[in-house]
VOVO-97262 format. One record per atom (N, C-alpha, C, CB): atom name; x, y, z negated. Coordinates in Angstrom, 2 decimals. Glycine has a CB too. Example, Ala and Ser with C-alpha at 12.3 -4.5 7.8 and 13.67 -1.06 7.14 Angstrom:
BEGIN
 atom      xx      yy      zz
    N   13.19   -5.69   -7.80
   CA   12.30   -4.50   -7.80
    C   13.20   -3.30   -7.80
   CB   11.31   -4.47   -9.05
    N   12.85   -2.25   -7.08
   CA   13.67   -1.06   -7.14
    C   12.90    0.03   -7.87
   CB   14.08   -0.60   -5.72
This chain:
BEGIN
 atom      xx      yy      zz
    N   96.97  105.82  -91.73
   CA   96.72  104.48  -92.27
    C   96.99  104.39  -93.50
   CB   97.36  103.49  -91.69
    N   95.96  103.98  -94.31
   CA   96.33  103.64  -95.63
    C   96.46  102.22  -95.88
   CB   95.42  104.17  -96.53
    N   97.55  102.05  -96.20
   CA   98.13  100.41  -96.42
    C   97.82   99.85  -97.90
   CB   99.96  100.32  -96.24
    N   98.02  100.67  -98.95
   CA   97.62  100.14 -100.24
    C   97.69  101.27 -101.20
   CB   98.48   98.95 -100.69
    N   96.91  101.29 -102.21
   CA   96.89  102.38 -103.09
    C   98.24  102.30 -103.86
   CB   95.63  102.34 -104.03
    N   98.69  103.67 -104.43
   CA   99.87  103.92 -105.24
    C   99.71  103.05 -106.55
   CB  100.04  105.51 -105.56
    N   98.51  102.68 -106.86
   CA   98.21  101.84 -108.03
    C   98.80  100.57 -107.84
   CB   96.75  101.67 -108.29
    N   98.84   99.86 -106.82
   CA   99.50   98.70 -106.47
    C  101.04   98.69 -106.75
   CB   99.24   98.48 -105.09
    N  101.59   99.87 -106.30
   CA  103.10   99.90 -106.35
    C  103.49  100.08 -107.89
   CB  103.74  101.16 -105.40
    N  102.68  100.90 -108.45
   CA  103.07  101.48 -109.82
    C  102.69  100.37 -110.67
   CB  102.33  102.90 -110.27
    N  101.77   99.75 -110.66
   CA  101.20   98.72 -111.58
    C  101.94   97.52 -111.61
   CB   99.86   98.38 -111.24
    N  102.66   97.08 -110.41
   CA  103.17   95.78 -110.43
    C  104.66   96.00 -110.75
   CB  102.89   95.00 -109.08
    N  105.23   97.15 -110.85
   CA  106.74   97.31 -110.97
    C  107.53   96.49 -112.13
   CB  106.99   98.81 -111.22
    N  106.67   96.46 -113.34
   CA  107.40   95.69 -114.41
    C  107.39   94.22 -114.21
   CB  106.80   95.97 -115.76
    N  106.71   93.67 -113.17
   CA  106.54   92.07 -113.04
    C  107.46   91.71 -112.16
   CB  105.15   91.51 -112.53
    N  108.03   90.41 -112.30
   CA  108.83   89.85 -111.39
    C  108.20   89.50 -110.15
   CB  109.41   88.81 -111.93
    N  108.64   89.71 -108.94
   CA  107.88   89.60 -107.80
    C  107.42   88.20 -107.40
   CB  108.60   90.17 -106.79
    N  108.01   87.22 -108.15
   CA  107.42   85.96 -107.76
    C  106.25   85.60 -108.61
   CB  108.43   84.88 -107.81
    N  105.99   86.35 -109.74
   CA  104.91   86.14 -110.48
    C  103.44   86.36 -109.59
   CB  105.08   87.10 -111.70
    N  102.42   85.70 -109.98
   CA  101.08   85.69 -109.17
    C  100.66   86.88 -109.40
   CB  100.00   84.65 -109.50
    N  100.99   87.96 -108.44
   CA  100.53   89.36 -108.56
    C   99.60   89.35 -107.48
   CB  101.65   90.50 -108.46
    N   98.31   90.10 -107.69
   CA   97.47   90.44 -106.75
    C   97.12   91.98 -106.35
   CB   96.42   89.81 -107.12
    N   97.38   92.36 -105.14
   CA   97.08   93.54 -104.68
    C   95.39   93.94 -104.70
   CB   97.71   93.54 -103.31
    N   95.20   95.25 -104.71
   CA   93.81   95.71 -104.74
    C   93.25   95.68 -103.49
   CB   93.66   97.01 -105.25
    N   94.22   95.75 -102.54
   CA   93.72   95.60 -101.00
    C   94.53   94.40 -100.46
   CB   94.03   97.05  -99.99
    N   93.83   93.82  -99.48
   CA   94.71   92.79  -98.65
    C   95.68   93.26  -97.74
   CB   93.91   91.93  -97.85
    N   96.73   92.75  -97.46
   CA   97.53   92.88  -96.41
    C   97.53   91.85  -95.36
   CB   98.70   93.03  -96.85
    N   96.92   91.90  -94.27
   CA   96.78   90.75  -93.40
    C   96.00   89.58  -93.80
   CB   97.97   90.30  -93.10
    N   95.21   89.67  -94.65
   CA   94.48   88.62  -95.13
    C   95.01   87.99  -96.45
   CB   94.41   87.66  -94.09
    N   96.03   88.53  -97.13
   CA   96.65   88.14  -98.32
    C   96.69   89.08  -99.33
   CB   97.87   87.76  -98.09
    N   96.13   88.56 -100.38
   CA   96.33   89.62 -101.69
    C   97.45   89.32 -102.61
   CB   95.04   89.64 -102.67
    N   98.07   88.17 -102.37
   CA   99.16   87.71 -103.44
    C  100.33   88.40 -102.97
   CB   99.45   86.05 -103.56
    N  101.09   89.29 -103.77
   CA  102.22   90.07 -103.38
    C  103.18   89.27 -103.00
   CB  102.70   90.92 -104.33
    N  103.57   88.20 -103.79
   CA  104.65   87.16 -103.46
    C  104.52   86.34 -102.13
   CB  104.69   86.15 -104.59
    N  103.30   86.50 -101.57
   CA  103.21   85.54 -100.29
    C  103.00   86.60  -99.11
   CB  101.81   84.34 -100.38
    N  102.96   88.00  -99.23
   CA  102.93   88.76  -98.04
    C  104.22   88.86  -97.37
   CB  102.44   90.05  -98.30
    N  104.11   88.46  -96.11
   CA  105.32   88.40  -95.18
    C  105.01   89.26  -93.86
   CB  105.68   86.81  -94.77
    N  105.90   89.23  -92.87
   CA  105.92   89.86  -91.75
    C  104.59   89.66  -90.96
   CB  107.07   89.45  -91.05
    N  104.23   88.27  -90.98
   CA  102.95   87.91  -90.29
    C  101.93   88.60  -90.95
   CB  102.64   86.42  -90.28
    N  101.70   88.87  -91.99
   CA  100.58   89.54  -92.65
    C  100.58   90.95  -92.27
   CB  100.64   89.41  -94.13
    N  101.62   91.62  -92.30
   CA  101.74   93.11  -91.77
    C  101.47   93.18  -90.38
   CB  103.14   93.75  -91.99
    N  101.91   92.15  -89.57
   CA  101.59   92.20  -88.17
    C  100.00   91.95  -87.91
   CB  102.48   91.12  -87.41
    N   99.48   91.14  -88.84
   CA   98.02   91.00  -88.51
    C   97.20   92.33  -88.92
   CB   97.40   89.69  -89.30
    N   97.71   92.88  -90.24
   CA   97.17   94.29  -90.46
    C   97.32   95.26  -89.26
   CB   97.88   94.92  -91.67
    N   98.52   95.40  -88.68
   CA   98.74   96.04  -87.64
    C   97.85   95.97  -86.55
   CB   99.79   95.77  -87.33
    N   97.58   94.62  -86.08
   CA   96.57   94.11  -85.17
    C   95.32   94.89  -85.44
   CB   96.33   92.58  -85.35
    N   94.71   94.81  -86.54
   CA   93.55   95.22  -87.09
    C   93.26   96.69  -86.87
   CB   93.57   94.90  -88.45
    N   94.32   97.48  -86.89
   CA   94.29   98.78  -86.74
    C   94.78   99.47  -85.46
   CB   94.92   99.21  -87.73
    N   95.18   98.56  -84.41
   CA   95.43   98.80  -83.14
    C   96.80   98.98  -83.00
   CB   94.72   99.82  -82.66
    N   97.86   98.40  -83.67
   CA   99.24   98.50  -83.49
    C   99.76   97.21  -82.96
   CB   99.92   98.88  -84.74
    N  100.94   97.24  -82.26
   CA  101.56   96.09  -81.88
    C  102.37   95.68  -83.29
   CB  102.51   96.34  -80.51
    N  102.73   94.36  -83.12
   CA  103.55   93.65  -84.07
    C  104.87   94.66  -84.40
   CB  104.00   92.14  -83.41
    N  105.56   94.91  -83.20
   CA  106.74   95.77  -83.32
    C  106.65   96.93  -83.95
   CB  107.23   96.07  -82.20
    N  105.27   97.64  -83.72
   CA  105.01   99.01  -84.24
    C  104.75   98.96  -85.62
   CB  103.88   99.67  -83.58
    N  104.10   97.85  -86.06
   CA  103.77   97.69  -87.41
    C  104.93   97.27  -88.41
   CB  102.72   96.71  -87.45
    N  105.91   96.43  -87.77
   CA  106.99   96.13  -88.75
    C  107.85   97.49  -88.77
   CB  107.92   94.75  -88.28
    N  108.14   98.04  -87.82
   CA  108.83   99.17  -87.63
    C  108.45  100.26  -88.67
   CB  108.62   99.60  -86.28
    N  107.09  100.33  -88.71
   CA  106.57  101.49  -89.75
    C  106.84  101.08  -91.18
   CB  104.92  101.77  -89.63
    N  106.48   99.66  -91.34
   CA  106.59   99.09  -92.75
    C  107.98   99.24  -93.30
   CB  106.21   97.58  -92.79
    N  108.97   98.80  -92.53
   CA  110.43   98.84  -92.63
    C  110.84  100.15  -93.03
   CB  111.09   98.48  -91.36
    N  110.22  101.24  -92.21
   CA  110.72  102.80  -92.39
    C  110.22  103.18  -93.73
   CB  110.09  103.92  -91.19
    N  108.96  102.73  -94.20
   CA  108.31  103.12  -95.46
    C  109.26  102.66  -96.55
   CB  106.85  102.49  -95.63
    N  109.53  101.11  -96.50
   CA  110.33  100.54  -97.44
    C  111.80  101.34  -97.75
   CB  110.53   99.13  -96.94
    N  112.39  101.59  -96.37
   CA  113.77  102.51  -96.45
    C  113.63  103.81  -97.15
   CB  114.31  102.91  -94.99
    N  112.43  104.42  -96.72
   CA  112.31  105.81  -97.55
    C  112.04  105.75  -98.90
   CB  111.26  106.68  -97.07
    N  111.32  104.71  -99.33
   CA  111.16  104.63 -100.82
    C  112.66  104.37 -101.58
   CB  110.07  103.36 -101.17
    N  113.45  103.44 -100.85
   CA  114.77  103.20 -101.54
    C  115.56  104.51 -101.48
   CB  115.62  101.99 -100.84
    N  115.53  105.29 -100.42
   CA  116.33  106.35 -100.27
    C  115.97  107.47 -101.33
   CB  116.23  106.81  -98.85
    N  114.76  107.66 -101.58
   CA  114.17  108.71 -102.56
    C  114.23  108.35 -104.02
   CB  112.69  108.97 -102.24
    N  114.40  107.27 -104.28
   CA  114.45  106.91 -105.72
    C  115.47  107.81 -106.37
   CB  114.83  105.40 -105.95
    N  116.63  107.85 -105.97
   CA  117.71  108.82 -106.71
    C  117.27  110.27 -106.76
   CB  119.16  108.80 -105.95
    N  116.68  110.67 -105.70
   CA  116.15  112.26 -105.89
    C  115.10  112.33 -106.71
   CB  115.68  112.98 -104.61
    N  114.08  111.45 -106.86
   CA  113.10  111.60 -108.09
    C  113.65  111.31 -109.24
   CB  111.95  110.79 -108.06
    N  114.45  110.49 -109.63
   CA  115.05  110.13 -110.86
    C  115.82  111.48 -111.26
   CB  116.03  108.79 -110.71
    N  116.67  111.88 -110.51
   CA  117.31  113.33 -110.70
    C  116.49  114.40 -111.08
   CB  117.91  113.81 -109.51
    N  115.37  114.46 -110.39
   CA  114.34  115.52 -110.98
    C  113.71  115.19 -112.27
   CB  113.19  115.75 -110.04
    N  113.40  114.07 -112.47
   CA  112.71  113.70 -113.67
    C  113.75  113.93 -114.79
   CB  112.15  112.18 -113.62
    N  115.15  113.59 -114.57
   CA  116.16  113.84 -115.60
    C  116.22  115.39 -115.95
   CB  117.58  113.30 -115.09
    N  116.21  116.15 -114.85
   CA  116.29  117.65 -114.95
    C  115.12  118.22 -115.84
   CB  116.22  118.29 -113.47
    N  113.91  117.50 -115.67
   CA  112.67  117.86 -116.66
    C  112.81  117.15 -118.01
   CB  111.21  117.40 -116.01
    N  113.70  116.50 -118.13
   CA  113.85  115.94 -119.55
    C  113.39  114.59 -119.72
   CB  113.13  116.76 -120.54
    N  113.17  113.73 -118.61
   CA  112.58  112.49 -118.62
    C  113.65  111.41 -118.15
   CB  111.31  112.52 -117.74
    N  114.00  110.40 -118.75
   CA  115.00  109.60 -118.35
    C  114.34  108.30 -117.69
   CB  115.91  109.31 -119.54
    N  114.69  108.12 -116.59
   CA  113.93  107.08 -115.81
    C  114.88  106.18 -115.27
   CB  113.07  107.64 -114.68
    N  116.02  105.71 -115.70
   CA  116.93  104.69 -115.10
    C  116.21  103.32 -114.82
   CB  118.16  104.45 -116.06
    N  115.64  102.88 -115.74
   CA  114.78  101.47 -115.61
    C  113.77  101.69 -114.47
   CB  113.89  101.03 -117.09
    N  113.01  102.66 -114.44
   CA  112.01  102.80 -113.25
    C  112.65  103.03 -112.07
   CB  111.03  103.91 -113.39
    N  113.80  103.59 -111.87
   CA  114.65  103.65 -110.83
    C  115.01  102.43 -110.21
   CB  115.70  104.25 -111.18
    N  115.45  101.60 -111.19
   CA  115.95  100.23 -110.83
    C  114.77   99.36 -110.35
   CB  116.67   99.53 -112.08
    N  113.71   99.48 -111.02
   CA  112.50   98.62 -110.70
    C  112.01   99.09 -109.05
   CB  111.17   98.95 -111.99
    N  111.85  100.40 -108.86
   CA  111.52  100.91 -107.61
    C  112.48  100.39 -106.56
   CB  111.50  102.37 -107.66
    N  113.90  100.57 -106.83
   CA  114.71  100.14 -105.95
    C  114.59   98.55 -105.61
   CB  115.97  100.52 -106.42
    N  114.38   97.72 -106.63
   CA  114.29   96.48 -106.40
    C  113.06   95.91 -105.65
   CB  114.44   95.95 -107.55
    N  112.00   96.70 -105.82
   CA  110.69   96.56 -105.10
    C  110.87   96.82 -103.75
   CB  109.62   97.44 -105.61
    N  111.55   98.09 -103.35
   CA  111.77   98.30 -101.87
    C  112.71   97.42 -101.14
   CB  112.24   99.60 -101.66
    N  113.62   96.83 -101.92
   CA  114.35   95.86 -101.37
    C  113.52   94.47 -101.14
   CB  115.53   95.70 -102.23
    N  112.74   94.29 -102.16
   CA  111.79   92.99 -101.80
    C  110.83   93.29 -100.67
   CB  110.85   92.52 -103.10
    N  110.41   94.46 -100.42
   CA  109.57   94.82  -99.36
    C  110.38   94.45  -97.97
   CB  109.16   96.41  -99.49
    N  111.53   94.89  -98.00
   CA  112.49   94.81  -96.73
    C  112.54   93.27  -96.44
   CB  114.13   95.47  -97.03
    N  112.93   92.47  -97.70
   CA  113.05   90.94  -97.40
    C  111.92   90.30  -96.91
   CB  113.40   90.18  -98.55
    N  110.51   90.80  -97.23
   CA  109.37   90.14  -96.77
    C  109.30   90.27  -95.37
   CB  108.19   90.60  -97.38
    N  109.70   91.42  -94.80
   CA  109.58   91.59  -93.43
    C  110.29   90.50  -92.52
   CB  110.07   92.90  -93.15
    N  111.46   89.97  -93.12
   CA  112.32   88.94  -92.45
    C  111.61   87.61  -92.58
   CB  113.78   88.87  -93.10
    N  110.63   87.33  -93.33
   CA  110.01   86.15  -93.41
    C  109.03   85.69  -92.47
   CB  109.50   86.12  -94.47
């Protein structure tokens, strides 16, 4: 299942989550990133044949994995000569924001 292009994640990183950001693909009928909540993910899940619980579990797992892997990716970038501390901070913040959305 394809939830959103990587473009949406990467292109919105520099912006504060409360700004009026629109995604390239709707999540459960909502394009505005700051308005996407659990009910939107549940609606998306229904559209593809998942229960609400299955959908939230999958989205939460993806958000958790992103947060867990930021440090590994940053270390690899540093090894290759690229300093990415600010990028790591932004990705971690976005992953935390995704987890918060699920509780709304």
